[in-house]
MDAnalysis code that builds the backbone (N, CA, C; Angstrom):
import MDAnalysis as mda
import numpy as np

u = mda.Universe.empty(666, n_residues=222, atom_resindex=np.repeat(np.arange(222), 3), trajectory=True)
u.add_TopologyAttr("name", ["N", "CA", "C"] * 222)
u.add_TopologyAttr("resid", np.arange(1, 223))
u.add_TopologyAttr("resname", ["UNK", "UNK", "UNK", "UNK", "UNK", "UNK", "UNK", "UNK", "UNK", "UNK", "UNK", "UNK", "UNK", "UNK", "UNK", "UNK", "UNK", "UNK", "UNK", "UNK", "UNK", "UNK", "UNK", "UNK", "UNK", "UNK", "UNK", "UNK", "UNK", "UNK", "UNK", "UNK", "UNK", "UNK", "UNK", "UNK", "UNK", "UNK", "UNK", "UNK", "UNK", "UNK", "UNK", "UNK", "UNK", "UNK", "UNK", "UNK", "UNK", "UNK", "UNK", "UNK", "UNK", "UNK", "UNK", "UNK", "UNK", "UNK", "UNK", "UNK", "UNK", "UNK", "UNK", "UNK", "UNK", "UNK", "UNK", "UNK", "UNK", "UNK", "UNK", "UNK", "UNK", "UNK", "UNK", "UNK", "UNK", "UNK", "UNK", "UNK", "UNK", "UNK", "UNK", "UNK", "UNK", "UNK", "UNK", "UNK", "UNK", "UNK", "UNK", "UNK", "UNK", "UNK", "UNK", "UNK", "UNK", "UNK", "UNK", "UNK", "UNK", "UNK", "UNK", "UNK", "UNK", "UNK", "UNK", "UNK", "UNK", "UNK", "UNK", "UNK", "UNK", "UNK", "UNK", "UNK", "UNK", "UNK", "UNK", "UNK", "UNK", "UNK", "UNK", "UNK", "UNK", "UNK", "UNK", "UNK", "UNK", "UNK", "UNK", "UNK", "UNK", "UNK", "UNK", "UNK", "UNK", "UNK", "UNK", "UNK", "UNK", "UNK", "UNK", "UNK", "UNK", "UNK", "UNK", "UNK", "UNK", "UNK", "UNK", "UNK", "UNK", "UNK", "UNK", "UNK", "UNK", "UNK", "UNK", "UNK", "UNK", "UNK", "UNK", "UNK", "UNK", "UNK", "UNK", "UNK", "UNK", "UNK", "UNK", "UNK", "UNK", "UNK", "UNK", "UNK", "UNK", "UNK", "UNK", "UNK", "UNK", "UNK", "UNK", "UNK", "UNK", "UNK", "UNK", "UNK", "UNK", "UNK", "UNK", "UNK", "UNK", "UNK", "UNK", "UNK", "UNK", "UNK", "UNK", "UNK", "UNK", "UNK", "UNK", "UNK", "UNK", "UNK", "UNK", "UNK", "UNK", "UNK", "UNK", "UNK", "UNK", "UNK", "UNK", "UNK", "UNK", "UNK", "UNK", "UNK", "UNK", "UNK"])
u.atoms.positions = np.array([
    [0.371, 8.275, -30.165],
    [-0.513, 7.142, -30.491],
    [-1.847, 7.334, -29.800],
    [-2.938, 7.071, -30.517],
    [-4.269, 7.229, -29.935],
    [-4.476, 6.212, -28.838],
    [-5.221, 6.632, -27.814],
    [-5.495, 5.754, -26.687],
    [-6.985, 5.435, -26.677],
    [-7.329, 4.226, -27.090],
    [-8.723, 3.838, -27.207],
    [-9.247, 3.333, -25.891],
    [-10.562, 3.221, -25.801],
    [-11.196, 2.778, -24.565],
    [-12.112, 1.610, -24.859],
    [-12.031, 0.577, -24.014],
    [-12.958, -0.539, -24.089],
    [-13.416, -0.854, -22.695],
    [-14.346, -1.783, -22.560],
    [-14.922, -2.108, -21.262],
    [-14.420, -3.460, -20.766],
    [-13.134, -3.715, -20.949],
    [-12.566, -4.963, -20.451],
    [-12.625, -4.992, -18.938],
    [-12.874, -6.165, -18.376],
    [-12.914, -6.289, -16.927],
    [-11.498, -6.342, -16.373],
    [-11.187, -5.537, -15.343],
    [-9.843, -5.588, -14.760],
    [-9.523, -6.982, -14.240],
    [-8.290, -7.437, -14.464],
    [-7.865, -8.746, -13.988],
    [-6.451, -8.622, -13.423],
    [-6.321, -8.052, -12.213],
    [-4.997, -7.799, -11.651],
    [-4.178, -9.059, -11.423],
    [-4.819, -10.222, -11.367],
    [-4.085, -11.464, -11.112],
    [-3.094, -11.777, -12.224],
    [-3.326, -11.250, -13.430],
    [-2.443, -11.531, -14.556],
    [-1.251, -10.575, -14.633],
    [-1.247, -9.512, -13.850],
    [-0.213, -8.491, -13.969],
    [1.029, -8.845, -13.152],
    [2.225, -8.689, -13.731],
    [3.460, -8.908, -12.963],
    [3.550, -7.920, -11.798],
    [4.344, -8.290, -10.804],
    [4.484, -7.455, -9.603],
    [4.994, -6.058, -9.947],
    [5.917, -5.969, -10.891],
    [6.473, -4.670, -11.277],
    [5.400, -3.762, -11.863],
    [4.470, -4.346, -12.611],
    [3.380, -3.576, -13.191],
    [2.476, -3.030, -12.089],
    [2.171, -3.869, -11.108],
    [1.321, -3.431, -9.992],
    [2.009, -2.305, -9.221],
    [3.323, -2.402, -9.071],
    [4.065, -1.340, -8.401],
    [3.970, -0.024, -9.155],
    [4.095, -0.077, -10.476],
    [3.980, 1.152, -11.269],
    [2.553, 1.687, -11.245],
    [1.579, 0.794, -11.141],
    [0.186, 1.228, -11.081],
    [-0.038, 2.153, -9.876],
    [0.606, 1.829, -8.757],
    [0.513, 2.703, -7.583],
    [1.091, 4.077, -7.879],
    [2.197, 4.107, -8.629],
    [2.798, 5.398, -8.987],
    [1.873, 6.199, -9.897],
    [1.225, 5.516, -10.843],
    [0.277, 6.210, -11.715],
    [-0.858, 6.814, -10.890],
    [-1.360, 6.040, -9.947],
    [-2.468, 6.522, -9.116],
    [-2.062, 7.768, -8.343],
    [-0.901, 7.743, -7.689],
    [-0.468, 8.904, -6.906],
    [-0.323, 10.135, -7.788],
    [0.285, 9.950, -8.971],
    [0.499, 11.105, -9.837],
    [-0.817, 11.650, -10.375],
    [-1.736, 10.765, -10.715],
    [-3.052, 11.207, -11.180],
    [-3.775, 12.004, -10.093],
    [-3.655, 11.564, -8.852],
    [-4.284, 12.289, -7.746],
    [-3.658, 13.670, -7.585],
    [-2.333, 13.754, -7.758],
    [-1.669, 15.068, -7.702],
    [-2.166, 15.962, -8.839],
    [-2.308, 15.388, -10.019],
    [-2.763, 16.164, -11.173],
    [-4.172, 16.712, -10.954],
    [-5.036, 15.881, -10.412],
    [-6.409, 16.333, -10.137],
    [-6.411, 17.476, -9.126],
    [-5.577, 17.338, -8.080],
    [-5.501, 18.413, -7.082],
    [-4.988, 19.713, -7.692],
    [-4.179, 19.583, -8.752],
    [-3.665, 20.775, -9.426],
    [-4.597, 21.291, -10.511],
    [-5.758, 20.643, -10.663],
    [-6.763, 21.137, -11.596],
    [-6.751, 20.527, -12.979],
    [-5.972, 19.475, -13.190],
    [-5.915, 18.833, -14.507],
    [-7.062, 17.823, -14.661],
    [-7.649, 17.791, -15.845],
    [-8.751, 16.867, -16.108],
    [-8.329, 15.683, -16.968],
    [-7.353, 15.876, -17.841],
    [-6.894, 14.806, -18.721],
    [-5.370, 14.776, -18.746],
    [-4.830, 13.638, -19.192],
    [-3.383, 13.513, -19.363],
    [-3.112, 12.426, -20.395],
    [-2.054, 12.592, -21.161],
    [-1.673, 11.583, -22.154],
    [-0.701, 10.589, -21.536],
    [-0.560, 9.447, -22.177],
    [0.403, 8.462, -21.698],
    [1.827, 9.013, -21.810],
    [2.059, 9.859, -22.819],
    [3.385, 10.451, -22.993],
    [3.747, 11.334, -21.807],
    [2.817, 12.191, -21.403],
    [3.114, 13.096, -20.290],
    [3.180, 12.353, -18.959],
    [2.270, 11.404, -18.750],
    [2.279, 10.647, -17.506],
    [3.593, 9.874, -17.373],
    [4.026, 9.259, -18.483],
    [5.277, 8.529, -18.451],
    [6.469, 9.441, -18.212],
    [6.468, 10.608, -18.844],
    [7.591, 11.535, -18.704],
    [7.731, 12.001, -17.252],
    [6.611, 12.276, -16.597],
    [6.643, 12.730, -15.208],
    [7.306, 11.684, -14.318],
    [7.014, 10.397, -14.572],
    [7.472, 9.312, -13.707],
    [8.742, 8.626, -14.208],
    [9.223, 9.047, -15.376],
    [10.450, 8.453, -15.900],
    [10.232, 7.174, -16.689],
    [9.021, 6.971, -17.225],
    [8.719, 5.801, -18.050],
    [8.392, 6.261, -19.466],
    [8.454, 5.334, -20.415],
    [8.048, 5.658, -21.781],
    [6.526, 5.613, -21.877],
    [5.991, 6.276, -22.898],
    [4.545, 6.227, -23.113],
    [4.099, 4.798, -23.414],
    [4.960, 4.041, -24.114],
    [4.625, 2.649, -24.424],
    [4.519, 1.824, -23.147],
    [5.395, 2.100, -22.171],
    [5.346, 1.373, -20.899],
    [4.040, 1.654, -20.168],
    [3.624, 2.904, -20.148],
    [2.366, 3.274, -19.482],
    [1.203, 2.533, -20.118],
    [1.127, 2.570, -21.442],
    [0.013, 1.917, -22.134],
    [0.037, 0.410, -21.919],
    [1.243, -0.182, -21.950],
    [1.362, -1.626, -21.760],
    [0.922, -2.022, -20.352],
    [1.323, -1.238, -19.359],
    [0.928, -1.532, -17.978],
    [-0.589, -1.487, -17.812],
    [-1.199, -0.428, -18.308],
    [-2.641, -0.270, -18.140],
    [-3.416, -1.311, -18.947],
    [-2.814, -1.790, -20.044],
    [-3.494, -2.761, -20.907],
    [-3.725, -4.097, -20.207],
    [-3.004, -4.372, -19.120],
    [-3.278, -5.592, -18.356],
    [-4.677, -5.572, -17.758],
    [-5.231, -4.389, -17.624],
    [-6.516, -4.247, -16.932],
    [-7.627, -3.705, -17.829],
    [-7.321, -3.405, -19.074],
    [-8.315, -2.855, -19.987],
    [-7.735, -1.663, -20.713],
    [-8.535, -1.014, -21.541],
    [-8.124, 0.194, -22.246],
    [-8.964, 1.352, -21.717],
    [-8.305, 2.381, -21.218],
    [-9.015, 3.436, -20.498],
    [-8.926, 4.806, -21.150],
    [-8.180, 4.920, -22.258],
    [-7.997, 6.220, -22.881],
    [-9.028, 6.543, -23.936],
    [-8.984, 7.794, -24.402],
    [-9.874, 8.290, -25.450],
    [-9.023, 8.852, -26.580],
    [-9.302, 8.488, -27.849],
    [-8.527, 9.023, -28.980],
    [-8.542, 10.545, -28.984],
    [-7.370, 11.128, -29.119],
    [-7.261, 12.578, -29.189],
    [-7.351, 13.279, -27.846],
    [-7.644, 12.544, -26.785],
    [-7.800, 13.167, -25.463],
    [-6.761, 12.630, -24.488],
    [-6.552, 11.325, -24.515],
    [-5.701, 10.687, -23.521],
    [-6.556, 10.046, -22.458],
    [-6.148, 10.183, -21.231],
    [-6.901, 9.609, -20.119],
    [-7.628, 10.710, -19.354],
    [-8.862, 10.436, -18.991],
    [-9.573, 11.343, -18.085],
    [-9.144, 10.985, -16.669],
    [-8.533, 11.932, -15.980],
    [-7.876, 11.642, -14.703],
    [-8.817, 11.016, -13.684],
    [-9.992, 11.597, -13.504],
    [-10.928, 11.076, -12.509],
    [-11.328, 9.640, -12.845],
    [-11.579, 9.366, -14.119],
    [-11.994, 8.027, -14.523],
    [-10.882, 7.007, -14.290],
    [-9.654, 7.397, -14.626],
    [-8.545, 6.461, -14.465],
    [-8.240, 6.227, -12.986],
    [-8.366, 7.260, -12.167],
    [-8.202, 7.086, -10.715],
    [-9.214, 6.076, -10.202],
    [-10.465, 6.234, -10.607],
    [-11.518, 5.318, -10.153],
    [-11.236, 3.890, -10.623],
    [-10.784, 3.748, -11.871],
    [-10.494, 2.418, -12.413],
    [-9.353, 1.753, -11.653],
    [-8.295, 2.506, -11.362],
    [-7.149, 1.926, -10.653],
    [-7.545, 1.560, -9.223],
    [-8.351, 2.387, -8.586],
    [-8.810, 2.059, -7.232],
    [-9.649, 0.786, -7.232],
    [-10.442, 0.590, -8.268],
    [-11.206, -0.655, -8.378],
    [-10.262, -1.851, -8.518],
    [-9.207, -1.679, -9.304],
    [-8.233, -2.753, -9.484],
    [-7.596, -3.124, -8.153],
    [-7.220, -2.118, -7.367],
    [-6.585, -2.354, -6.070],
    [-7.592, -2.763, -4.991],
    [-8.880, -2.516, -5.240],
    [-9.875, -2.769, -4.211],
    [-9.981, -1.640, -3.204],
    [-9.372, -0.491, -3.507],
    [-9.401, 0.643, -2.579],
    [-10.471, 1.668, -2.939],
    [-11.456, 1.238, -3.722],
    [-12.608, 2.101, -3.960],
    [-13.589, 1.995, -2.795],
    [-13.199, 1.255, -1.766],
    [-13.946, 1.178, -0.513],
    [-12.927, 1.270, 0.622],
    [-13.399, 1.512, 1.836],
    [-12.476, 1.638, 2.956],
    [-12.184, 0.287, 3.592],
    [-10.907, 0.074, 3.926],
    [-10.463, -1.164, 4.562],
    [-10.118, -0.891, 6.015],
    [-10.766, -1.576, 6.961],
    [-10.356, -1.457, 8.360],
    [-9.048, -2.204, 8.585],
    [-8.147, -1.602, 9.363],
    [-6.811, -2.150, 9.569],
    [-6.508, -2.219, 11.057],
    [-5.793, -3.271, 11.468],
    [-5.299, -3.381, 12.836],
    [-3.795, -3.155, 12.832],
    [-3.271, -2.580, 13.918],
    [-1.827, -2.430, 14.060],
    [-1.389, -3.076, 15.367],
    [-0.339, -3.866, 15.284],
    [0.184, -4.557, 16.460],
    [1.486, -3.880, 16.865],
    [1.494, -3.300, 18.058],
    [2.653, -2.561, 18.527],
    [2.365, -1.074, 18.548],
    [2.484, -0.460, 19.731],
    [2.149, 0.966, 19.850],
    [3.338, 1.764, 20.392],
    [4.535, 1.360, 19.992],
    [5.711, 2.149, 20.314],
    [5.800, 3.350, 19.392],
    [6.991, 3.927, 19.267],
    [7.150, 5.129, 18.445],
    [6.733, 4.906, 16.999],
    [7.152, 3.763, 16.422],
    [6.799, 3.481, 15.035],
    [5.303, 3.261, 14.892],
    [4.724, 2.454, 15.779],
    [3.297, 2.190, 15.702],
    [2.473, 3.460, 15.797],
    [2.829, 4.332, 16.709],
    [2.100, 5.591, 16.866],
    [2.248, 6.476, 15.626],
    [3.439, 6.493, 15.059],
    [3.647, 7.287, 13.852],
    [2.800, 6.763, 12.695],
    [2.707, 5.435, 12.579],
    [1.918, 4.854, 11.493],
    [0.431, 5.135, 11.668],
    [-0.046, 5.071, 12.894],
    [-1.465, 5.378, 13.132],
    [-1.764, 6.825, 12.752],
    [-0.822, 7.707, 13.005],
    [-1.032, 9.116, 12.704],
    [-0.791, 9.495, 11.255],
    [-0.326, 8.549, 10.445],
    [-0.033, 8.847, 9.038],
    [-1.325, 9.030, 8.249],
    [-1.560, 10.238, 7.761],
    [-2.818, 10.555, 7.075],
    [-2.928, 9.915, 5.700],
    [-1.803, 9.496, 5.139],
    [-1.847, 8.879, 3.821],
    [-2.670, 7.609, 3.785],
    [-2.750, 6.882, 4.909],
    [-3.575, 5.677, 4.934],
    [-5.042, 6.024, 4.695],
    [-5.541, 6.984, 5.448],
    [-6.936, 7.404, 5.289],
    [-7.209, 7.868, 3.870],
    [-6.291, 8.639, 3.317],
    [-6.489, 9.201, 1.980],
    [-6.582, 8.129, 0.910],
    [-5.966, 6.974, 1.157],
    [-5.953, 5.912, 0.145],
    [-6.917, 4.770, 0.470],
    [-7.763, 4.959, 1.466],
    [-8.802, 3.963, 1.727],
    [-8.527, 2.999, 2.854],
    [-7.527, 3.297, 3.704],
    [-7.192, 2.413, 4.824],
    [-7.413, 3.150, 6.140],
    [-8.156, 2.530, 7.044],
    [-8.473, 3.150, 8.322],
    [-8.029, 2.239, 9.452],
    [-7.062, 2.699, 10.252],
    [-6.618, 1.908, 11.406],
    [-7.678, 2.047, 12.496],
    [-8.381, 0.956, 12.738],
    [-9.527, 0.981, 13.655],
    [-9.220, 0.360, 15.007],
    [-8.086, -0.324, 15.115],
    [-7.738, -0.973, 16.386],
    [-6.232, -1.133, 16.481],
    [-5.702, -0.866, 17.687],
    [-4.280, -1.076, 17.971],
    [-4.165, -2.106, 19.086],
    [-3.036, -2.816, 19.109],
    [-2.845, -3.880, 20.105],
    [-1.460, -3.786, 20.723],
    [-1.397, -4.097, 22.012],
    [-0.129, -4.089, 22.735],
    [-0.258, -5.049, 23.911],
    [0.877, -5.331, 24.569],
    [0.831, -6.172, 25.777],
    [1.195, -5.365, 27.020],
    [1.489, -4.085, 26.835],
    [1.862, -3.220, 27.954],
    [0.595, -2.750, 28.678],
    [0.393, -3.166, 29.941],
    [-0.816, -2.764, 30.677],
    [-0.974, -1.249, 30.771],
    [0.132, -0.518, 30.735],
    [0.060, 0.936, 30.826],
    [-0.529, 1.564, 29.565],
    [-0.482, 0.830, 28.443],
    [-1.006, 1.356, 27.179],
    [-2.410, 0.856, 26.878],
    [-2.703, -0.369, 27.305],
    [-4.010, -0.969, 27.023],
    [-5.112, -0.145, 27.699],
    [-6.156, 0.119, 26.924],
    [-7.249, 0.941, 27.432],
    [-7.157, 2.379, 26.978],
    [-6.003, 2.763, 26.462],
    [-5.847, 4.101, 25.911],
    [-6.220, 4.128, 24.444],
    [-5.726, 5.110, 23.723],
    [-6.037, 5.240, 22.297],
    [-4.945, 6.033, 21.608],
    [-4.804, 5.786, 20.318],
    [-3.934, 6.584, 19.454],
    [-4.828, 7.177, 18.371],
    [-4.859, 8.493, 18.302],
    [-5.815, 9.138, 17.408],
    [-7.207, 8.623, 17.795],
    [-7.902, 7.954, 16.861],
    [-9.225, 7.401, 17.165],
    [-9.185, 5.888, 17.345],
    [-7.983, 5.306, 17.333],
    [-7.869, 3.849, 17.425],
    [-7.684, 3.423, 18.883],
    [-8.622, 2.668, 19.455],
    [-8.457, 2.184, 20.827],
    [-7.342, 1.138, 20.897],
    [-6.627, 1.112, 22.017],
    [-5.558, 0.143, 22.218],
    [-6.083, -1.025, 23.036],
    [-6.073, -2.210, 22.441],
    [-6.535, -3.433, 23.090],
    [-5.345, -4.288, 23.485],
    [-5.572, -5.186, 24.417],
    [-4.530, -6.169, 24.737],
    [-4.455, -7.180, 23.600],
    [-3.243, -7.666, 23.339],
    [-3.064, -8.625, 22.255],
    [-3.904, -9.877, 22.454],
    [-4.221, -10.204, 23.693],
    [-5.060, -11.381, 23.954],
    [-6.455, -11.242, 23.361],
    [-6.874, -10.010, 23.059],
    [-8.203, -9.772, 22.497],
    [-8.188, -9.689, 20.970],
    [-7.037, -10.020, 20.369],
    [-6.882, -9.859, 18.922],
    [-7.959, -10.586, 18.133],
    [-8.123, -11.875, 18.382],
    [-9.067, -12.670, 17.595],
    [-10.483, -12.109, 17.689],
    [-10.892, -11.729, 18.890],
    [-12.251, -11.215, 19.085],
    [-12.457, -9.899, 18.347],
    [-11.514, -8.975, 18.459],
    [-11.664, -7.666, 17.819],
    [-11.625, -7.789, 16.301],
    [-10.738, -8.654, 15.789],
    [-10.654, -8.861, 14.340],
    [-11.982, -9.338, 13.787],
    [-12.626, -10.256, 14.495],
    [-13.926, -10.762, 14.042],
    [-15.015, -9.705, 14.179],
    [-15.025, -8.998, 15.296],
    [-16.066, -7.994, 15.536],
    [-16.015, -6.867, 14.509],
    [-14.804, -6.409, 14.182],
    [-14.646, -5.278, 13.271],
    [-14.413, -5.706, 11.824],
    [-14.432, -7.012, 11.583],
    [-14.253, -7.565, 10.237],
    [-12.968, -7.039, 9.586],
    [-11.888, -7.121, 10.340],
    [-10.594, -6.629, 9.880],
    [-9.897, -7.701, 9.047],
    [-9.412, -7.310, 7.880],
    [-8.706, -8.241, 7.001],
    [-7.235, -7.887, 6.797],
    [-6.835, -6.675, 7.198],
    [-5.468, -6.218, 7.008],
    [-4.858, -5.827, 8.347],
    [-3.559, -6.074, 8.511],
    [-2.886, -5.727, 9.765],
    [-1.465, -5.279, 9.500],
    [-0.966, -4.445, 10.406],
    [0.404, -3.945, 10.350],
    [1.153, -4.440, 11.583],
    [2.342, -5.001, 11.366],
    [3.198, -5.424, 12.472],
    [4.234, -4.335, 12.738],
    [4.242, -3.810, 13.964],
    [5.215, -2.782, 14.354],
    [5.780, -3.129, 15.725],
    [6.195, -4.387, 15.868],
    [6.718, -4.887, 17.139],
    [8.220, -5.157, 16.996],
    [8.940, -5.375, 18.093],
    [10.355, -5.746, 17.988],
    [10.539, -7.024, 17.180],
    [11.722, -7.164, 16.593],
    [12.016, -8.308, 15.722],
    [11.753, -9.639, 16.404],
    [12.062, -9.732, 17.676],
    [11.932, -11.000, 18.390],
    [10.490, -11.481, 18.500],
    [9.534, -10.560, 18.385],
    [8.120, -10.919, 18.537],
    [7.381, -11.010, 17.211],
    [8.031, -10.630, 16.127],
    [7.329, -10.480, 14.849],
    [6.729, -11.780, 14.329],
    [7.490, -12.878, 14.374],
    [6.971, -14.137, 13.809],
    [5.767, -14.644, 14.583],
    [5.818, -14.589, 15.900],
    [4.676, -15.065, 16.689],
    [3.454, -14.203, 16.449],
    [3.654, -12.898, 16.280],
    [2.538, -12.006, 15.985],
    [1.950, -12.332, 14.611],
    [2.811, -12.564, 13.620],
    [2.330, -12.910, 12.279],
    [1.511, -14.198, 12.310],
    [1.997, -15.192, 13.035],
    [1.269, -16.461, 13.137],
    [-0.101, -16.244, 13.777],
    [-0.113, -15.405, 14.789],
    [-1.373, -15.152, 15.485],
    [-2.343, -14.373, 14.604],
    [-1.823, -13.460, 13.822],
    [-2.675, -12.720, 12.885],
    [-3.306, -13.664, 11.874],
    [-2.503, -14.586, 11.349],
    [-3.049, -15.549, 10.399],
    [-4.134, -16.396, 11.013],
    [-3.923, -16.831, 12.251],
    [-4.921, -17.668, 12.933],
    [-6.201, -16.900, 13.251],
    [-6.088, -15.581, 13.353],
    [-7.266, -14.775, 13.692],
    [-8.144, -14.471, 12.482],
    [-7.645, -14.770, 11.281],
    [-8.426, -14.515, 10.079],
    [-7.944, -13.353, 9.239],
    [-6.792, -12.767, 9.603],
    [-6.224, -11.679, 8.812],
    [-5.726, -12.226, 7.468],
    [-6.033, -11.505, 6.385],
    [-5.656, -11.956, 5.041],
    [-4.408, -11.282, 4.496],
    [-4.078, -10.098, 4.990],
    [-2.931, -9.358, 4.480],
    [-2.163, -8.700, 5.608],
    [-0.820, -8.822, 5.575],
    [0.027, -8.305, 6.654],
    [1.119, -7.427, 6.072],
    [1.276, -6.237, 6.642],
    [2.373, -5.340, 6.310],
    [3.346, -5.362, 7.483],
    [4.543, -5.879, 7.258],
    [5.497, -6.092, 8.345],
    [6.569, -5.018, 8.373],
    [6.565, -4.213, 9.446],
    [7.583, -3.188, 9.637],
    [8.686, -3.648, 10.589],
    [8.566, -4.828, 11.162],
    [9.619, -5.324, 12.054],
    [10.883, -5.593, 11.237],
    [12.053, -5.236, 11.752],
    [13.297, -5.386, 10.990],
    [13.820, -6.809, 10.980],
    [13.004, -7.729, 10.478],
    [13.382, -9.128, 10.428],
    [12.538, -9.817, 9.359],
    [13.084, -10.843, 8.740],
    [12.310, -11.622, 7.769],
    [11.313, -12.496, 8.506],
    [10.060, -12.401, 8.100],
    [8.978, -13.141, 8.747],
    [8.309, -14.025, 7.713],
    [8.031, -15.260, 8.094],
    [7.315, -16.182, 7.213],
    [5.822, -15.906, 7.304],
    [5.191, -15.697, 6.156],
    [3.763, -15.400, 6.147],
    [2.959, -16.632, 6.541],
    [1.874, -16.448, 7.272],
    [0.974, -17.571, 7.542],
    [0.455, -18.141, 6.223],
    [0.106, -19.422, 6.178],
    [-0.304, -20.044, 4.913],
    [-1.539, -19.420, 4.283],
    [-2.374, -18.752, 5.083],
    [-3.621, -18.194, 4.548],
    [-3.546, -16.690, 4.348],
    [-2.344, -16.104, 4.417],
    [-2.241, -14.649, 4.336],
    [-1.120, -14.218, 3.400],
    [-1.281, -13.032, 2.805],
    [-0.225, -12.403, 2.014],
    [0.549, -11.462, 2.923],
    [1.846, -11.289, 2.634],
    [2.664, -10.425, 3.475],
    [3.613, -9.591, 2.631],
    [3.770, -8.341, 3.041],
    [4.751, -7.435, 2.448],
    [5.621, -6.908, 3.574],
    [6.938, -6.966, 3.381],
    [7.863, -6.477, 4.397],
    [8.424, -5.112, 4.035],
    [8.513, -4.243, 5.015],
    [9.085, -2.909, 4.829],
    [10.192, -2.740, 5.855],
    [11.440, -2.823, 5.410],
    [12.587, -2.640, 6.299],
    [13.279, -1.344, 5.886],
    [13.097, -0.299, 6.681],
    [13.609, 1.014, 6.317],
    [15.133, 1.026, 6.255],
    [15.787, 0.236, 7.093],
    [17.247, 0.183, 7.071],
    [17.748, -0.407, 5.754],
    [17.045, -1.418, 5.252],
    [17.432, -2.003, 3.963],
    [17.291, -0.972, 2.853],
    [16.215, -0.205, 2.887],
    [16.018, 0.832, 1.870],
    [17.160, 1.848, 1.920],
    [17.598, 2.215, 3.128],
    [18.709, 3.151, 3.255],
    [20.008, 2.528, 2.736],
    [20.195, 1.220, 2.968],
    [21.378, 0.542, 2.446],
    [21.405, 0.561, 0.921],
    [20.235, 0.353, 0.305],
    [20.162, 0.411, -1.147],
    [20.504, 1.811, -1.649],
    [20.058, 2.804, -0.893],
    [20.329, 4.191, -1.272],
    [21.813, 4.513, -1.152],
    [22.430, 4.108, -0.039],
    [23.855, 4.395, 0.125],
    [24.696, 3.635, -0.900],
    [24.254, 2.437, -1.289],
    [24.955, 1.694, -2.343],
    [25.000, 2.514, -3.624],
    [23.838, 3.097, -3.996],
    [23.793, 3.918, -5.205],
    [24.683, 5.149, -5.073],
    [24.669, 5.768, -3.873],
    [25.485, 6.964, -3.653],
    [26.967, 6.630, -3.763],
    [27.377, 5.522, -3.125],
    [28.785, 5.110, -3.182],
    [29.189, 4.772, -4.619],
    [28.300, 4.071, -5.320],
    [28.593, 3.690, -6.706],
    [28.765, 4.924, -7.587],
    [27.871, 5.890, -7.420],
    [27.963, 7.103, -8.238],
    [29.195, 7.922, -7.882],
    [29.558, 7.906, -6.579],
    [30.766, 8.619, -6.156],
    [31.997, 7.998, -6.800],
    [32.005, 6.656, -6.879],
    [33.116, 5.951, -7.500],
    [33.217, 6.257, -8.977],
    [32.083, 6.398, -9.629],
    [32.070, 6.679, -11.063],
    [32.620, 8.066, -11.361],
    [32.483, 8.983, -10.378],
    [32.939, 10.357, -10.602],
    [34.445, 10.516, -10.408],
    [35.083, 9.514, -9.735],
    [36.511, 9.623, -9.463],
    [37.339, 9.410, -10.721],
])
């Protein structure tokens, strides 16, 4: 099917959560394709790579406009730019991280954040032995300085990497400081502040989902 192009304005607010999730997958795959030297791709091939139908790809992208060209498909660079505009990652976002233990340090060192437009510019802890140091290029501040640093650096996004017992109080404090988006790595359910969005990442839960599938498939083979 031909893929036409129009100049519709992206409107991510209308897209279901599942569509936004697939949009991230499209972006990653398009970036891989560009690194491998590809300039264009069809919805059929993009869907096949990711395990979706071509109709699903077109339907997902149609929430934000029409980006293809008849007889060509999608121009990879153009579609990458369009998706980044939809996500707001066509510019760099300064990020704060709360907690500088093993997980916090690993997250600061994760290069994928920089590659996708996120820069951890400040870390926070309550351990006097850590405050005043740095992880990579991110200085470690005392948590008492959170509000001041957030305002000074105009930080809107934060990552929680503290023990479960401290996660809710940290989330509340982030909301009060003016943070708009929180990524929670603490292994506990946290209530988002009323003025902020929150996404939780519990690696143990993900492993449980994986083992469930493994056990189920093992049972099917018996």
